[in-house]
TINU-967839 format. One record per residue: residue number from 1; x, y, z negated of N, C-alpha, C, O in turn. Coordinates in steps of 0.02 Angstrom, whole numbers, always signed. Each point is the difference from the previous one (the first is absolute). Layout:
<nodes>
+-----+--------+--------+--------+--------+--------+--------+--------+--------+--------+--------+--------+--------+
:  nr :     nx :     ny :     nz :    cax :    cay :    caz :     cx :     cy :     cz :     ox :     oy :     oz :
+-----+--------+--------+--------+--------+--------+--------+--------+--------+--------+--------+--------+--------+
: NUM :      X :      Y :      Z :      X :      Y :      Z :      X :      Y :      Z :      X :      Y :      Z :
...
+-----+--------+--------+--------+--------+--------+--------+--------+--------+--------+--------+--------+--------+
</nodes>
This chain:
<nodes>
+-----+--------+--------+--------+--------+--------+--------+--------+--------+--------+--------+--------+--------+
:  nr :     nx :     ny :     nz :    cax :    cay :    caz :     cx :     cy :     cz :     ox :     oy :     oz :
+-----+--------+--------+--------+--------+--------+--------+--------+--------+--------+--------+--------+--------+
:   1 :   -890 :    -37 :   +318 :    +46 :    -17 :    +54 :    +12 :    +62 :    +42 :    -45 :    +40 :    +12 :
:   2 :   +106 :    -33 :    +10 :    +18 :    +54 :    +46 :    +11 :    -31 :    +68 :    +44 :    -43 :     +8 :
:   3 :    -83 :    +64 :    +41 :     +8 :    -28 :    +67 :    +48 :    +43 :    +40 :     +5 :    +60 :    -11 :
:   4 :    +29 :    -92 :    +58 :    +45 :    +37 :    +45 :    +66 :    +19 :    -31 :    +35 :    +43 :    +26 :
:   5 :    -17 :    -75 :    -82 :    +65 :    +14 :    -30 :    +53 :    -38 :    +38 :     -9 :    -58 :    +17 :
:   6 :    +64 :    +90 :     -2 :    +54 :    -33 :    +35 :    +66 :    +17 :    -33 :     +6 :    +49 :    -37 :
:   7 :    +43 :    -90 :    +51 :    +66 :     +9 :    -30 :    +48 :    +29 :    +51 :     -5 :    -14 :    +60 :
:   8 :    +52 :    +52 :    -84 :    +57 :    +22 :    +40 :    +62 :    -24 :    -35 :     +2 :     -4 :    -61 :
:   9 :    +49 :    -12 :    +99 :    +62 :    -23 :    -30 :     +0 :    -75 :    -11 :    -46 :    -35 :    +21 :
:  10 :    +97 :    +11 :    -55 :     +9 :    -71 :    -12 :    -41 :    -21 :    -61 :    +12 :    +23 :    -56 :
:  11 :    -61 :    -65 :    +67 :    -42 :    -25 :    -54 :    +30 :    -62 :    -31 :    +51 :    -25 :    +23 :
:  12 :    -83 :     -1 :    -75 :    +25 :    -60 :    -32 :     -6 :    -61 :    +46 :    -44 :     -2 :    +44 :
:  13 :    +87 :    -47 :    -54 :     -2 :    -62 :    +40 :    -62 :    -40 :    -19 :    -24 :     +4 :    -57 :
:  14 :     -2 :    -42 :   +105 :    -58 :    -42 :    -13 :    +18 :    -53 :    -51 :    +55 :    -28 :     +1 :
:  15 :   -101 :    +14 :    -46 :    +10 :    -53 :    -50 :    -67 :    -17 :    -32 :    -50 :    +35 :     +9 :
:  16 :    +51 :    -90 :    -48 :    -60 :    -20 :    -36 :    +21 :    -25 :    -69 :    +58 :    -13 :    -13 :
:  17 :   -108 :     +5 :    -32 :    +10 :    -22 :    -68 :    +48 :    +45 :    -39 :    +36 :    -22 :    -44 :
:  18 :    -36 :    +86 :    +62 :    +42 :    +51 :    -32 :    -44 :    +42 :    -45 :    -60 :    -12 :     -7 :
:  19 :    +89 :    +62 :    -24 :    -38 :    +50 :    -36 :    +19 :    +69 :    +25 :    +56 :    +10 :    +24 :
:  20 :   -102 :    +37 :    -29 :    +13 :    +69 :    +20 :    -35 :    +46 :    -50 :    -57 :    -12 :    -20 :
:  21 :    +92 :    +63 :     -1 :    -26 :    +49 :    -47 :    +19 :    +70 :    +23 :    +54 :    +10 :    +29 :
:  22 :    -97 :    +38 :    -42 :    +14 :    +71 :    +15 :    +22 :    +34 :    -65 :    -34 :     -5 :    -51 :
:  23 :    +90 :    +39 :    +55 :    +25 :    +39 :    -57 :    +18 :    +69 :    +28 :    +48 :     +7 :    +38 :
:  24 :    -87 :    +43 :    -57 :     +5 :    +67 :    +28 :    -11 :     -4 :    +76 :    -54 :    -22 :    +20 :
:  25 :   +101 :    +42 :    +21 :     -9 :     -3 :    +73 :    +38 :    -59 :    +32 :     +9 :     -2 :    +60 :
:  26 :    +13 :    -45 :   -101 :    +37 :    -58 :    +25 :    -40 :    -64 :     -8 :    -34 :    -10 :    -50 :
:  27 :    +38 :    -33 :   +101 :    -29 :    -67 :     -5 :    +58 :    -48 :     -9 :    +46 :     -1 :    +41 :
:  28 :    -47 :    -38 :    -94 :    +50 :    -50 :    -14 :    -28 :    -69 :    +18 :    -56 :    -16 :    -18 :
:  29 :    +95 :    -24 :    +55 :    -20 :    -67 :    +20 :    +52 :    -48 :    -26 :    +60 :    +10 :    +11 :
:  30 :    -82 :    -63 :    -46 :    +47 :    -48 :    -28 :    -19 :    -71 :    +17 :    -59 :    -18 :     +0 :
:  31 :   +110 :    -23 :    +15 :     -8 :    -72 :     +8 :    -40 :    -21 :    +60 :     -8 :    +37 :    +48 :
:  32 :    -17 :    -99 :    -52 :    -38 :    -29 :    +54 :    +44 :    -31 :    +53 :    +59 :    -16 :    -13 :
:  33 :    -88 :     +6 :    +72 :    +35 :    -33 :    +55 :    -22 :    +31 :    +66 :    -55 :    +26 :     +5 :
:  34 :    +99 :    -29 :    +45 :    -15 :    +29 :    +65 :    -40 :    -45 :    +46 :    -35 :    +24 :    +44 :
:  35 :    +39 :    -90 :    -53 :    -40 :    -47 :    +39 :     -2 :    -66 :    -37 :    +34 :     -9 :    -51 :
:  36 :    -72 :    -38 :    +76 :    -10 :    -63 :    -36 :    +63 :    -42 :     -6 :     +6 :    -41 :    -45 :
:  37 :    +44 :    +51 :    +90 :    +60 :    -40 :     -2 :    +59 :    +36 :    -35 :    +50 :    -32 :    -14 :
:  38 :    -57 :    +96 :     +1 :    +57 :    +36 :    -28 :     +3 :     -6 :    -76 :    -50 :    -16 :    -33 :
:  39 :   +109 :    +28 :     +7 :     +8 :     -4 :    -73 :    -28 :    +62 :    -33 :    -12 :    +51 :    +31 :
:  40 :     +1 :    -57 :    -95 :    -26 :    +55 :    -40 :    +52 :    +54 :     -8 :    +60 :    -13 :     +8 :
:  41 :    -82 :    +73 :    -22 :    +47 :    +56 :     -9 :     -9 :    +31 :    -69 :    -53 :     -5 :    -31 :
:  42 :   +106 :    +36 :     +8 :     -4 :    +38 :    -62 :    +21 :    +72 :    +11 :    +22 :    +35 :    -46 :
:  43 :    -29 :    -12 :   +109 :    +17 :    +70 :    +12 :    -58 :    +45 :    -18 :    -59 :    -20 :     +2 :
:  44 :    +76 :    +81 :    -20 :    -49 :    +51 :    -17 :     +5 :    +54 :    +52 :    +51 :    +34 :     +6 :
:  45 :   -105 :    -26 :    +34 :     -1 :    +52 :    +51 :    -37 :    +61 :    -26 :    -47 :     -6 :    -39 :
:  46 :    +70 :    +64 :    +60 :    -32 :    +63 :    -21 :    -16 :    +40 :    +63 :    +45 :    +17 :    +38 :
:  47 :   -109 :     -2 :    -29 :    -22 :    +40 :    +58 :    -30 :    +64 :    -26 :    -44 :     -1 :    -43 :
:  48 :    +69 :    +57 :    +68 :    -27 :    +65 :    -20 :    -61 :    +14 :    +44 :     +5 :     +2 :    +61 :
:  49 :    -62 :    +10 :    -92 :    -62 :    +13 :    +35 :    -21 :    +71 :    -16 :    -20 :    +15 :    -56 :
:  50 :    +22 :    +29 :   +106 :    -18 :    +69 :    -11 :    -53 :    +19 :    +51 :     +7 :    -13 :    +60 :
:  51 :    -60 :    +44 :    -83 :    -55 :    +21 :    +45 :     -1 :    +76 :     +2 :     -1 :    +33 :    -52 :
:  52 :     +2 :     -5 :   +111 :     -5 :    +72 :    +10 :    -61 :    +15 :    +43 :     +3 :     -8 :    +61 :
:  53 :    -58 :    +28 :    -91 :    -61 :    +17 :    +37 :    -20 :    -57 :    +46 :    -13 :    -56 :    -24 :
:  54 :    +11 :    +68 :    +89 :    -20 :    -51 :    +49 :    +59 :    -38 :    +28 :     -8 :    -39 :    +47 :
:  55 :    +67 :    +49 :    -76 :    +60 :    -34 :    +25 :     +0 :    -73 :    -21 :    -33 :    -18 :    -49 :
:  56 :    +69 :    -24 :    +85 :     +4 :    -71 :    -19 :    +41 :     -9 :    -63 :    +37 :    +45 :    -21 :
:  57 :    -43 :   -104 :     -9 :    +44 :    -17 :    -55 :    +71 :     +2 :    +26 :    +15 :    -29 :    +53 :
:  58 :    +29 :    +62 :    -88 :    +71 :     -2 :    +17 :    +29 :    -58 :    -40 :     +6 :     +5 :    -61 :
:  59 :    +12 :    -57 :    +95 :    +21 :    -61 :    -34 :    +73 :    -13 :    +12 :    +21 :    -10 :    +57 :
:  60 :    +18 :    +10 :   -109 :    +71 :    -14 :     +5 :    +15 :    -59 :    -44 :     -3 :     +5 :    -62 :
:  61 :    +18 :    -62 :    +93 :    +14 :    -61 :    -38 :    +71 :     +1 :    -25 :    +47 :    +17 :    +36 :
:  62 :    -39 :    -36 :    -98 :    +67 :     -3 :    -29 :     +2 :    -61 :    -46 :    -34 :     -2 :    -51 :
:  63 :    +74 :    -47 :    +69 :     +8 :    -59 :    -43 :    +53 :    +15 :    -51 :    +56 :    +18 :    +17 :
:  64 :    -74 :    -25 :    -80 :    +48 :    +11 :    -53 :    +42 :    -63 :     -8 :    -22 :    -49 :    -28 :
:  65 :    +83 :    +52 :    +52 :    +44 :    -57 :     -4 :    +34 :     -6 :    -67 :     -5 :    +45 :    -42 :
:  66 :    +40 :    -99 :    +32 :    +34 :    -12 :    -63 :    +49 :    +56 :    -15 :     +6 :    +21 :    -58 :
:  67 :    +30 :     +3 :   +108 :    +49 :    +53 :    -10 :    -31 :    +68 :    -13 :    +34 :    +46 :    -23 :
:  68 :    -99 :    -38 :    +38 :    -33 :    +64 :     -9 :    -39 :     +6 :    -64 :    -20 :    +55 :    -18 :
:  69 :    +10 :   -109 :    -16 :    -34 :     +2 :    -65 :    +44 :    -34 :    -52 :    +38 :    -46 :    +16 :
:  70 :    -43 :    +69 :    -77 :    +38 :    -30 :    -54 :    -38 :    -59 :    -28 :    -61 :     -3 :     +4 :
:  71 :    +98 :    -44 :    -31 :    -32 :    -58 :    -29 :    -13 :    -53 :    +52 :    +17 :     +8 :    +59 :
:  72 :    -47 :    -62 :    -80 :    -15 :    -57 :    +45 :    -75 :     -5 :    +12 :    -38 :     -2 :    -48 :
:  73 :    +17 :     -2 :   +111 :    -71 :     -9 :    +13 :    -22 :    -70 :    -22 :    +42 :    -45 :     -6 :
:  74 :   -106 :    +36 :     -5 :    -24 :    -66 :    -20 :     +6 :    -50 :    +58 :    +12 :    +19 :    +57 :
:  75 :    -19 :    -82 :    -74 :     +3 :    -54 :    +49 :    -52 :    +11 :    +55 :    -54 :    +27 :    -12 :
:  76 :    +70 :    -48 :    +74 :    -47 :     +4 :    +56 :    -63 :    -38 :    -17 :     +2 :    -53 :    -32 :
:  77 :    -60 :    +81 :    +53 :    -63 :    -30 :    -21 :    -58 :    +22 :    +44 :     +6 :    +46 :    +41 :
:  78 :    -61 :    -80 :    -50 :    -64 :    +20 :    +30 :    -55 :    -14 :    -50 :    +10 :    -37 :    -49 :
:  79 :    -69 :    +66 :    +61 :    -56 :    -12 :    -45 :     +6 :    +32 :    -68 :    -33 :    -20 :    -47 :
:  80 :    +76 :    +70 :    +41 :    +12 :    +35 :    -64 :    -46 :    +61 :     -5 :    -38 :    +14 :    +46 :
:  81 :    +43 :    +20 :   -102 :    -35 :    +64 :     -8 :    +51 :    +55 :     -8 :    +56 :    -12 :    -23 :
:  82 :    -76 :    +73 :    +42 :    +42 :    +59 :    -11 :    -46 :    +56 :    -20 :    -51 :    +13 :    +33 :
:  83 :    +68 :    +21 :    -87 :    -40 :    +56 :    -24 :    +45 :    +60 :    -14 :    +60 :     -7 :     -9 :
:  84 :    -91 :    +65 :     +7 :    +36 :    +63 :    -13 :    -16 :    +22 :    -71 :    -58 :     +1 :    -21 :
:  85 :   +110 :    +17 :    -16 :     -7 :    +31 :    -66 :    +49 :    +58 :     -2 :    +61 :     -9 :     +1 :
:  86 :    -87 :    +69 :     -5 :    +40 :    +61 :     +3 :    +43 :     -1 :    +63 :    -27 :     +1 :    +55 :
:  87 :    +92 :     -3 :    -62 :    +46 :     +0 :    +57 :    +29 :    -70 :    +14 :    +50 :     -6 :    +35 :
:  88 :    -82 :    -45 :    -62 :    +27 :    -68 :     +6 :    -46 :    -46 :    +38 :    -61 :     +7 :     -1 :
:  89 :    +92 :    -55 :    +36 :    -37 :    -55 :    +32 :    +12 :    -62 :    -43 :    +57 :    -16 :    -16 :
:  90 :   -110 :    -17 :     -2 :     +5 :    -59 :    -42 :    -23 :    -61 :    +40 :    -56 :     -2 :    +24 :
:  91 :   +101 :    -46 :    -15 :    -13 :    -60 :    +40 :     -4 :    -59 :    -47 :    +42 :    -10 :    -44 :
:  92 :    -95 :    -31 :    +54 :    -10 :    -58 :    -44 :    -19 :    -61 :    +41 :    -39 :     +2 :    +47 :
:  93 :    +69 :    -58 :    -67 :    -21 :    -66 :    +23 :    +10 :    -14 :    +74 :    +45 :    +27 :    +32 :
:  94 :    -89 :    -69 :     -5 :     +3 :    -22 :    +69 :    +30 :    -69 :     +5 :     -1 :    -39 :    -48 :
:  95 :    +26 :    +24 :   +107 :    +28 :    -66 :    +13 :    +64 :     +9 :    +42 :     +2 :    +43 :    +44 :
:  96 :    +50 :    -83 :    -59 :    +62 :     +6 :    +37 :     +0 :    -47 :    +61 :    -51 :    -31 :    +15 :
:  97 :   +108 :    +26 :    +19 :     +5 :    -41 :    +61 :     -6 :    -74 :    -13 :    -14 :    -39 :    +46 :
:  98 :    +24 :    +18 :   -108 :     -9 :    -71 :    -19 :    -71 :    -14 :    -25 :    -14 :    -54 :    -26 :
:  99 :    -30 :   +103 :    +35 :    -70 :     -3 :    -21 :     -8 :     -9 :    -76 :    -50 :    -27 :    -24 :
: 100 :   +100 :    +51 :    -13 :     -4 :     +1 :    -73 :    -35 :    +64 :    -21 :    +14 :    +54 :    +26 :
: 101 :    -60 :    -61 :    -73 :    -34 :    +59 :    -27 :    +48 :    +39 :    -44 :    +36 :    -28 :    -41 :
: 102 :    -36 :    +94 :    +49 :    +44 :    +44 :    -38 :    -39 :    +35 :    -55 :    -57 :    +19 :     +9 :
: 103 :    +89 :    -12 :    -66 :    -30 :    +33 :    -57 :    +46 :    +54 :    -26 :    +11 :     +7 :    -60 :
: 104 :    +17 :    +32 :   +107 :    +48 :    +52 :    -19 :    -28 :    +69 :    +16 :    -48 :     +8 :    +37 :
: 105 :    +81 :    +42 :    -65 :    -19 :    +69 :     +8 :    +61 :    +40 :    +21 :    +53 :     -7 :    -31 :
: 106 :    -60 :    +47 :    +83 :    +55 :    +44 :    +23 :    -27 :    +71 :     +3 :    -58 :    +11 :    +19 :
: 107 :   +100 :    +37 :    -37 :    -20 :    +70 :     +1 :    +50 :    +38 :    +43 :    +60 :     -5 :     -9 :
: 108 :    -87 :    +45 :    +57 :    +41 :    +43 :    +42 :    -17 :    +72 :    -18 :    -57 :    +21 :     +4 :
: 109 :   +108 :    +17 :    -23 :     -9 :    +71 :    -16 :    +14 :    +40 :    +63 :    +56 :     +1 :    +25 :
: 110 :   -108 :    +31 :     +1 :     +7 :    +36 :    +64 :    +39 :    +65 :     -6 :    +26 :    +25 :    +50 :
: 111 :    -20 :     +3 :   -109 :    +39 :    +60 :    -11 :    +74 :    -16 :     -3 :    +41 :    +33 :    +33 :
: 112 :    -23 :    -85 :    -71 :    +70 :    -20 :     -7 :    +22 :    -47 :    +56 :    +59 :    -14 :     +6 :
: 113 :   -106 :     -9 :    +35 :    +12 :    -50 :    +53 :    +39 :    -59 :    -30 :    +55 :    -17 :    +22 :
: 114 :    -86 :    -12 :    -72 :    +33 :    -52 :    -39 :    -49 :    -55 :    -20 :    -57 :    +14 :    -19 :
: 115 :    +79 :    -77 :    +25 :    -39 :    -57 :    -25 :    +15 :     -9 :    -74 :    -26 :    -45 :    -31 :
+-----+--------+--------+--------+--------+--------+--------+--------+--------+--------+--------+--------+--------+
</nodes>
């Protein structure tokens, strides 16, 4: 654990039942919900995390919207898994807003910025 770490800049929005993975110096956050009453999301946020000596994390939140990435993101969900393989994020399963279990696989290529 690193104590006394702090963020500068706009960090990711609060949420739960999401996934987060680090790929190089970026943290990708997908899915989940912002509170118990809100609907699920299928947005993919990208925060650049850079550490310079004793400096704070430089955190710049960037939500990759539909117009900024090619292809279609997977259905909104929570309780899913996300893993990194080379330059790709692989999302599997979870549950949708109708509480149906999902058995699908989505791949996001971080180099091509494409689903």
